[in-house]
Each structure stands twice: as structure tokens, then as C-alpha cells.
DRENDO-1510 file (C-alpha; in Angstrom, 1 decimal, always signed):
<recs>
REC; n; res; u; v; w
REC; 1; MET; -4.7; -18.3; -55.2 .
REC; 2; VAL; -4.9; -21.6; -53.4 .
REC; 3; PHE; -7.0; -24.6; -54.2 .
REC; 4; ASP; -7.8; -26.8; -51.2 .
REC; 5; ARG; -8.5; -30.3; -52.5 .
REC; 6; SER; -9.7; -31.6; -49.2 .
REC; 7; ILE; -12.8; -29.3; -49.0 .
REC; 8; CYS; -16.2; -30.5; -50.1 .
REC; 9; PHE; -18.0; -27.4; -51.6 .
REC; 10; LEU; -21.6; -27.1; -52.5 .
REC; 11; PRO; -22.2; -23.5; -53.7 .
REC; 12; GLU; -25.2; -21.3; -53.4 .
REC; 13; ASP; -28.7; -22.6; -54.4 .
REC; 14; THR; -27.5; -26.2; -54.5 .
REC; 15; VAL; -30.3; -28.7; -54.1 .
REC; 16; LEU; -29.4; -32.2; -52.9 .
REC; 17; GLU; -32.6; -34.2; -52.9 .
REC; 18; GLU; -33.2; -37.8; -51.9 .
REC; 19; LYS; -32.4; -39.1; -55.4 .
REC; 20; VAL; -30.6; -36.4; -57.3 .
REC; 21; LEU; -28.1; -33.5; -57.0 .
REC; 22; ARG; -29.2; -30.3; -58.9 .
REC; 23; CYS; -26.7; -27.5; -59.7 .
REC; 24; LYS; -26.4; -24.5; -62.0 .
REC; 25; ASN; -22.6; -24.7; -62.3 .
REC; 26; ASP; -19.7; -27.1; -63.1 .
REC; 27; ILE; -19.4; -30.2; -61.0 .
REC; 28; ILE; -16.2; -32.0; -60.2 .
REC; 29; ILE; -16.3; -35.4; -58.4 .
REC; 30; SER; -12.7; -36.4; -57.5 .
REC; 31; ASP; -11.1; -39.8; -57.6 .
REC; 32; ARG; -12.6; -42.9; -56.0 .
REC; 33; ALA; -15.7; -41.0; -54.7 .
REC; 34; GLN; -18.9; -42.9; -54.3 .
REC; 35; PHE; -22.1; -40.9; -55.2 .
REC; 36; HIS; -25.3; -42.9; -54.9 .
REC; 37; ARG; -27.6; -40.4; -56.4 .
REC; 38; GLY; -28.2; -38.9; -59.8 .
REC; 39; ILE; -26.8; -35.5; -61.0 .
REC; 40; ILE; -28.5; -32.7; -63.0 .
REC; 41; THR; -26.5; -29.6; -63.9 .
REC; 42; GLU; -26.7; -26.6; -66.2 .
REC; 43; GLY; -22.9; -26.6; -66.4 .
REC; 44; ARG; -20.3; -29.3; -67.1 .
REC; 45; LEU; -19.7; -32.5; -65.3 .
REC; 46; PHE; -16.2; -33.9; -64.5 .
REC; 47; LEU; -15.7; -37.4; -62.9 .
REC; 48; GLY; -12.2; -38.4; -61.7 .
REC; 49; GLU; -10.7; -41.9; -61.8 .
REC; 50; PHE; -12.7; -44.9; -60.5 .
REC; 51; VAL; -15.7; -42.8; -59.4 .
REC; 52; GLU; -18.9; -44.8; -58.8 .
REC; 53; ILE; -22.3; -43.2; -59.6 .
REC; 54; ARG; -25.6; -44.9; -58.9 .
REC; 55; GLY; -28.1; -42.7; -60.8 .
REC; 56; ASP; -28.6; -40.8; -64.0 .
REC; 57; LEU; -26.2; -38.0; -65.2 .
REC; 58; ILE; -27.7; -35.1; -67.0 .
REC; 59; ALA; -25.7; -31.9; -68.1 .
REC; 60; LEU; -26.2; -29.1; -70.5 .
REC; 61; GLY; -22.4; -28.8; -70.8 .
REC; 62; ASP; -19.8; -31.4; -71.6 .
REC; 63; ILE; -19.6; -34.6; -69.6 .
REC; 64; ARG; -16.1; -36.0; -69.0 .
REC; 65; VAL; -15.6; -39.3; -67.4 .
REC; 66; ASP; -12.1; -40.5; -66.4 .
REC; 67; LYS; -10.9; -44.0; -66.5 .
REC; 68; GLY; -12.4; -46.9; -64.5 .
REC; 69; CYS; -15.6; -45.2; -63.6 .
REC; 70; ARG; -18.9; -47.1; -63.0 .
REC; 71; ILE; -22.1; -45.4; -64.0 .
REC; 72; ALA; -25.2; -47.4; -63.0 .
REC; 73; GLY; -27.6; -45.1; -64.9 .
REC; 74; ASP; -28.2; -43.2; -68.1 .
REC; 75; ILE; -25.9; -40.4; -69.3 .
REC; 76; THR; -27.6; -37.5; -71.2 .
REC; 77; GLY; -25.6; -34.5; -72.4 .
REC; 78; ASP; -26.5; -31.6; -74.7 .
REC; 79; SER; -22.8; -31.1; -75.6 .
REC; 80; ASP; -19.9; -33.5; -76.0 .
REC; 81; ILE; -19.4; -36.6; -73.8 .
REC; 82; PHE; -16.0; -38.2; -73.1 .
REC; 83; LEU; -15.8; -41.7; -71.7 .
REC; 84; GLY; -12.5; -42.7; -70.2 .
REC; 85; GLU; -10.8; -46.1; -70.7 .
REC; 86; ARG; -12.2; -49.1; -68.9 .
REC; 87; SER; -15.3; -47.3; -67.7 .
REC; 88; ILE; -18.5; -49.3; -67.3 .
REC; 89; ILE; -21.8; -47.7; -68.4 .
REC; 90; LYS; -24.9; -49.7; -67.5 .
REC; 91; GLY; -27.5; -47.3; -69.0 .
REC; 92; GLU; -28.2; -45.4; -72.2 .
REC; 93; VAL; -26.0; -42.6; -73.5 .
REC; 94; VAL; -27.7; -39.8; -75.3 .
REC; 95; VAL; -25.3; -37.2; -76.8 .
REC; 96; GLY; -26.2; -33.8; -78.1 .
REC; 97; LYS; -22.9; -33.4; -80.1 .
REC; 98; ASN; -20.0; -35.7; -80.2 .
REC; 99; LEU; -19.1; -38.9; -78.3 .
REC; 100; ASP; -15.5; -39.9; -77.5 .
REC; 101; ILE; -15.0; -43.5; -76.2 .
REC; 102; GLY; -11.7; -44.6; -74.7 .
REC; 103; GLU; -10.2; -48.0; -74.9 .
REC; 104; GLY; -12.0; -50.9; -73.2 .
REC; 105; VAL; -15.2; -49.0; -72.3 .
REC; 106; ASP; -17.9; -51.5; -71.3 .
REC; 107; ILE; -21.1; -50.2; -73.0 .
REC; 108; ASP; -23.8; -51.6; -75.2 .
REC; 109; PRO; -23.6; -50.0; -78.6 .
REC; 110; ASP; -27.3; -50.3; -79.1 .
REC; 111; THR; -27.9; -47.9; -76.1 .
REC; 112; ILE; -25.9; -45.0; -77.7 .
REC; 113; GLU; -27.7; -42.2; -79.4 .
REC; 114; SER; -25.5; -39.4; -80.8 .
REC; 115; LYS; -26.3; -36.4; -83.0 .
REC; 116; GLY; -22.7; -35.9; -83.8 .
REC; 117; PHE; -19.6; -38.0; -84.4 .
REC; 118; ILE; -18.7; -41.1; -82.4 .
REC; 119; ASN; -15.0; -41.6; -81.9 .
REC; 120; ILE; -13.4; -44.7; -80.4 .
REC; 121; ARG; -9.8; -43.8; -79.5 .
REC; 122; ASN; -6.9; -44.7; -77.3 .
REC; 123; PRO; -5.4; -41.3; -76.6 .
REC; 124; ILE; -7.3; -38.8; -74.5 .
REC; 125; SER; -8.4; -35.5; -75.9 .
REC; 126; VAL; -6.4; -32.4; -75.2 .
REC; 127; ILE; -9.1; -30.8; -73.0 .
REC; 128; VAL; -9.4; -34.0; -70.9 .
REC; 129; TYR; -5.6; -34.0; -70.6 .
REC; 130; ILE; -5.6; -30.4; -69.3 .
REC; 131; LEU; -8.2; -31.4; -66.6 .
REC; 132; LEU; -6.2; -34.4; -65.6 .
REC; 133; TYR; -3.1; -32.3; -65.4 .
REC; 134; LEU; -4.8; -29.9; -63.1 .
REC; 135; LEU; -6.1; -32.7; -60.9 .
REC; 136; GLU; -2.6; -34.2; -60.7 .
REC; 137; LEU; -1.2; -30.8; -59.4 .
REC; 138; ILE; -4.0; -30.8; -56.8 .
REC; 139; LYS; -3.1; -34.3; -55.7 .
REC; 140; ARG; +0.5; -33.2; -55.1 .
REC; 141; SER; -0.7; -30.3; -52.9 .
REC; 142; ASP; +1.7; -28.1; -55.0 .
REC; 143; SER; +0.0; -24.7; -54.5 .
REC; 144; THR; +2.7; -22.9; -56.5 .
REC; 145; GLU; +2.1; -25.0; -59.6 .
REC; 146; VAL; -1.7; -24.8; -59.2 .
REC; 147; GLU; -1.5; -21.0; -58.8 .
REC; 148; GLU; +0.6; -20.7; -62.0 .
REC; 149; PHE; -1.7; -23.0; -63.9 .
REC; 150; PHE; -4.8; -20.9; -62.9 .
REC; 151; LYS; -2.9; -17.7; -63.8 .
REC; 152; GLU; -2.1; -19.1; -67.3 .
REC; 153; LEU; -5.8; -19.9; -67.8 .
REC; 154; GLU; -6.9; -16.4; -66.6 .
REC; 155; ASP; -4.3; -14.7; -68.8 .
REC; 156; GLY; -5.8; -16.5; -71.8 .
REC; 157; GLY; -9.1; -14.7; -71.2 .
REC; 158; GLU; -12.4; -15.4; -69.5 .
REC; 159; ASP; -13.6; -17.8; -72.2 .
REC; 160; ASN; -10.5; -20.0; -71.7 .
REC; 161; PHE; -11.0; -20.5; -67.9 .
REC; 162; LEU; -11.4; -24.3; -67.6 .
REC; 163; ILE; -13.6; -24.5; -64.5 .
REC; 164; SER; -16.1; -21.9; -63.2 .
REC; 165; ARG; -15.0; -20.2; -60.0 .
REC; 166; ASN; -18.1; -21.3; -58.1 .
REC; 167; PHE; -18.1; -24.9; -59.0 .
REC; 168; THR; -19.4; -27.9; -57.0 .
REC; 169; TYR; -16.6; -30.1; -55.7 .
REC; 170; LEU; -16.5; -33.5; -53.9 .
REC; 171; PRO; -13.0; -34.4; -52.8 .
REC; 172; LYS; -11.2; -37.7; -53.2 .
REC; 173; GLY; -12.8; -40.6; -51.4 .
REC; 174; SER; -16.0; -38.8; -50.6 .
REC; 175; LYS; -19.1; -41.0; -50.0 .
REC; 176; LEU; -22.7; -40.2; -50.4 .
REC; 177; GLU; -24.5; -43.5; -49.5 .
REC; 178; GLY; -28.1; -43.7; -48.4 .
REC; 179; GLU; -28.8; -40.6; -46.2 .
REC; 180; ARG; -25.1; -39.9; -45.3 .
REC; 181; LEU; -22.5; -37.7; -46.9 .
REC; 182; PHE; -19.0; -38.4; -45.5 .
REC; 183; VAL; -16.0; -36.2; -46.2 .
REC; 184; ALA; -12.5; -36.7; -44.8 .
REC; 185; GLY; -11.8; -32.9; -44.8 .
REC; 186; ASP; -14.0; -29.8; -44.5 .
REC; 187; VAL; -17.5; -29.2; -45.9 .
REC; 188; LYS; -18.8; -25.8; -47.0 .
REC; 189; ILE; -22.4; -25.2; -48.0 .
REC; 190; GLY; -23.4; -22.0; -49.8 .
REC; 191; PRO; -26.4; -19.7; -49.2 .
REC; 192; ARG; -30.0; -21.0; -49.9 .
REC; 193; SER; -28.9; -24.5; -50.5 .
REC; 194; GLN; -31.2; -27.4; -49.6 .
REC; 195; ILE; -29.5; -30.6; -48.6 .
REC; 196; VAL; -31.4; -33.8; -47.8 .
REC; 197; SER; -28.6; -35.8; -46.1 .
REC; 198; THR; -26.8; -36.2; -42.9 .
REC; 199; ILE; -23.4; -34.4; -43.2 .
REC; 200; GLU; -20.4; -36.0; -41.5 .
REC; 201; ALA; -16.9; -34.4; -41.8 .
REC; 202; GLU; -13.7; -35.1; -40.1 .
REC; 203; GLY; -12.8; -31.3; -40.4 .
REC; 204; ASP; -15.0; -28.2; -40.2 .
REC; 205; VAL; -18.5; -27.7; -41.4 .
REC; 206; GLU; -19.7; -24.2; -42.6 .
REC; 207; ILE; -23.3; -23.6; -43.6 .
REC; 208; GLU; -24.1; -20.2; -45.1 .
REC; 209; ASN; -27.2; -18.0; -44.7 .
REC; 210; GLU; -30.7; -19.4; -45.4 .
REC; 211; ALA; -29.6; -22.9; -46.2 .
REC; 212; GLN; -31.8; -25.9; -45.1 .
REC; 213; ILE; -30.3; -29.2; -44.0 .
REC; 214; PHE; -32.6; -32.2; -43.6 .
REC; 215; GLY; -30.4; -34.4; -41.5 .
REC; 216; ASP; -27.7; -34.3; -38.8 .
REC; 217; ILE; -24.5; -32.3; -38.8 .
REC; 218; ILE; -21.5; -34.1; -37.4 .
REC; 219; ALA; -18.0; -32.6; -37.5 .
REC; 220; GLY; -14.7; -33.6; -36.0 .
REC; 221; LYS; -13.8; -29.9; -35.6 .
REC; 222; ARG; -15.8; -26.7; -35.8 .
REC; 223; ILE; -19.3; -26.0; -37.0 .
REC; 224; TYR; -20.4; -22.6; -38.2 .
REC; 225; ILE; -24.1; -21.9; -39.0 .
REC; 226; GLY; -25.2; -18.6; -40.7 .
REC; 227; GLU; -28.3; -16.5; -40.4 .
REC; 228; ASN; -31.8; -18.0; -41.0 .
REC; 229; VAL; -30.4; -21.5; -41.4 .
REC; 230; VAL; -32.7; -24.4; -40.7 .
REC; 231; ILE; -31.3; -27.7; -39.5 .
REC; 232; ASN; -33.9; -30.5; -39.1 .
REC; 233; GLY; -31.6; -32.7; -37.0 .
REC; 234; LYS; -29.0; -32.7; -34.3 .
REC; 235; ILE; -25.6; -31.0; -34.3 .
REC; 236; SER; -22.4; -32.6; -32.9 .
REC; 237; SER; -18.9; -30.9; -33.0 .
REC; 238; GLY; -15.6; -31.9; -31.6 .
REC; 239; THR; -14.6; -28.3; -30.7 .
REC; 240; GLU; -17.1; -25.5; -31.2 .
REC; 241; VAL; -20.5; -24.7; -32.6 .
REC; 242; VAL; -21.3; -21.1; -33.6 .
REC; 243; ILE; -24.9; -20.3; -34.6 .
REC; 244; HIS; -26.0; -16.9; -36.0 .
REC; 245; HIS; -29.2; -14.9; -36.1 .
REC; 246; ALA; -32.6; -16.6; -36.4 .
REC; 247; ALA; -31.4; -20.1; -37.0 .
REC; 248; ARG; -33.6; -23.0; -36.1 .
REC; 249; ILE; -32.2; -26.3; -34.9 .
REC; 250; GLY; -34.5; -29.3; -34.7 .
REC; 251; GLY; -32.4; -31.5; -32.4 .
REC; 252; ASP; -29.7; -31.5; -29.7 .
REC; 253; ILE; -26.5; -29.5; -29.9 .
REC; 254; ARG; -23.4; -31.0; -28.5 .
REC; 255; SER; -19.9; -29.6; -28.4 .
REC; 256; LYS; -17.1; -28.4; -26.1 .
REC; 257; ASN; -18.1; -24.8; -26.7 .
REC; 258; ILE; -21.4; -23.4; -28.0 .
REC; 259; VAL; -22.1; -19.8; -29.1 .
REC; 260; ILE; -25.6; -18.8; -30.1 .
REC; 261; THR; -27.7; -15.6; -30.3 .
REC; 262; PRO; -30.9; -15.0; -28.3 .
REC; 263; ASP; -33.2; -15.6; -31.2 .
REC; 264; THR; -31.7; -19.0; -32.0 .
REC; 265; ILE; -34.5; -21.6; -31.7 .
REC; 266; VAL; -33.3; -25.0; -30.5 .
REC; 267; GLU; -35.9; -27.7; -30.1 .
REC; 268; GLY; -33.4; -30.1; -28.4 .
REC; 269; THR; -30.9; -29.8; -25.5 .
REC; 270; LEU; -27.8; -27.7; -25.4 .
REC; 271; ARG; -24.7; -29.6; -24.1 .
REC; 272; GLY; -21.6; -27.5; -23.9 .
REC; 273; GLU; -18.8; -29.4; -22.1 .
REC; 274; GLU; -16.8; -26.3; -21.5 .
REC; 275; GLY; -19.5; -23.6; -21.8 .
REC; 276; ILE; -22.5; -22.1; -23.5 .
REC; 277; LYS; -22.3; -18.4; -24.5 .
REC; 278; ILE; -25.4; -16.4; -25.6 .
REC; 279; MET; -24.3; -13.2; -27.5 .
REC; 280; PRO; -26.1; -10.3; -29.1 .
REC; 281; GLU; -26.1; -10.8; -32.9 .
REC; 282; GLY; -23.9; -7.8; -33.5 .
REC; 283; ASP; -21.2; -8.9; -31.1 .
REC; 284; CYS; -21.3; -12.5; -32.4 .
REC; 285; ALA; -21.1; -11.3; -36.1 .
REC; 286; ILE; -18.1; -9.1; -35.5 .
REC; 287; GLU; -16.1; -11.8; -33.6 .
REC; 288; GLU; -17.0; -14.4; -36.2 .
REC; 289; ARG; -16.1; -12.2; -39.1 .
REC; 290; ILE; -12.7; -11.5; -37.6 .
REC; 291; LEU; -12.1; -15.2; -37.1 .
REC; 292; ARG; -13.1; -16.1; -40.6 .
REC; 293; PHE; -11.0; -13.2; -42.0 .
REC; 294; GLU; -7.9; -14.4; -40.1 .
REC; 295; GLY; -8.6; -17.9; -41.5 .
REC; 296; GLY; -8.8; -16.6; -45.1 .
REC; 297; VAL; -12.4; -17.6; -45.5 .
REC; 298; ASP; -14.2; -14.3; -45.1 .
REC; 299; SER; -16.7; -15.3; -47.8 .
REC; 300; LEU; -17.7; -18.4; -49.8 .
REC; 301; GLU; -16.9; -17.8; -53.5 .
REC; 302; GLY; -15.7; -21.2; -54.4 .
REC; 303; LEU; -12.7; -23.3; -53.5 .
REC; 304; VAL; -10.2; -20.8; -55.1 .
REC; 305; HIS; -9.6; -17.9; -52.7 .
REC; 306; GLU; -7.8; -14.7; -53.4 .
REC; 307; ASP; -5.3; -13.7; -50.7 .
</recs>
């Protein structure tokens, strides 16, 4: 298994609204990312080092905040909350179970409400250490060590697997500011997701079936759009745009090569510098599936793929 730390992944049924991200799964926001919306999840929430959040954080599972983070909002968790050293919390903290506070955390004690124990400690907890160890392996791009680490977790049983397989992930340095999500690598959006934001990626952008995007799609490389996808904006790619059955595009499409099906609805202008190809859905699907299989991304099941 290989973990690609450069891919921004929003799994199926993700809802990114104007003010909040809503998910049913675990969420990881990597180091130095800027996320100027709130977050609500039924899973757990992990923030890397020096992450900036402008909004409230709400999670049914644990909330783990690494060192140097800035949270300009309230934090509410039904389980445990861990606040890393030198983090700054501007809002209230409501804890369903226990609260661990690292050294030098800037927080008003009067804003804390905990139903369990409150610990102020210098060393980090064992669970947080495991997460940081995993993230360090990812930073090194050492696929062998990451693979061994995941194998050890799996051998320990399903209950010991640290992160759900279909988790939301924002890579290092990602920025969601205003109406723009910027990622230095690739972006993958799962089926039936609803995204209110322009998406700008230096790599590829893949949007799976029945997703809705309220904004533009801008990619340095390839853009893939699945069946029954609605894009209320323009599309711009540096290499190729492939659009499948019954998609609806509300703006212009611009790329070197454009591949669409006859039932694609485009309200703007098609501009293919090297060519525009209209293919029957069956032919397009077969060719695209072969390309995705050869690239090791035949399906979206998370960032961890099995070879």
C-alpha cells in the first residue's frame, strides 16, 4: 500500500459549504495548512503543526491538535481533546471526556468546560505520538516504512487501525481562503460530494459521479469528471479534460485536449488547442477505465491504495 501525501482527498458525500466542512469520517489537515471555514465531523479530527483554522471545530470522535496551531473559533468534542504545545485557542472548549493541554497553550481557563479530567502536561500522549510518527514517515516519502507501519496496525486488528481508510485529507500547505481551495498536488473528490469553492490544483483533479461543484475547476495537469457531475463554473486544464455521461458544465472549457460524450451539456465555449473529441459513452468509459487502471487509481477508496 502507498500513501500519497500530496493528494487532497474529499471522500464520498463530503459537503463543503460557504462556512463549514461536513464529513462522516476522520479528517486530517496536514502541517501549515490554512482552512478558513469551520469543520463538523462524525469521526475524529487531526490537525498537524502550525495549522490555522478560522471557524468552529465539532467532532463526535477525538480532536487532536498539534503544536503551534491557531484556532479562531470554538472547539466542541464528544470524546477526548488534545491541545498541542504553544497552540492558540480563541474560542470556548467543550469536552465530552478528557482534555489534555500541552505546554504554553494560549487559552482562557474560564472558557473550558470538561466532563472528564483536565491534564496540563509537557509530554505528548502515546496516541498523539503514533500519529506524529506516521506523519513524519509521510513527510519523508518513505513508502516502505509507511507500508510496514500500516501493516502493523492492520495485524493488530480492525479496532486498532489508527485512521479510517476513507478519511478526508488536506496536504501540507493547502489553503482554503474565501471561495478558493488551493492544493500544490492533486485533488480527488468522491461521489455525491457538494463543494462550494473554486478548486485550483497544480496537479490533476478528479471528480467522481454525481458530485456538484459550485465554482471553477483549474488544474495544471489533467481533469477527469465522472457521470452526472454538475460544475457551476468554468473548467481550465493544462493538458486534458475528460467528461463522462450526462455531466453539466455551466461555463467555458479550456484545455489542450477535450474528450466529452454527446449528452454532455456545456453552457459555455469549448476551446481545445489540440483537438476536441466527442465519443460514445461506452467507448469513453472503456478508454478512461484502462488509463485509470494503468495509473493505479481505478477507484477512489481513500488515499491508501492496494496494488
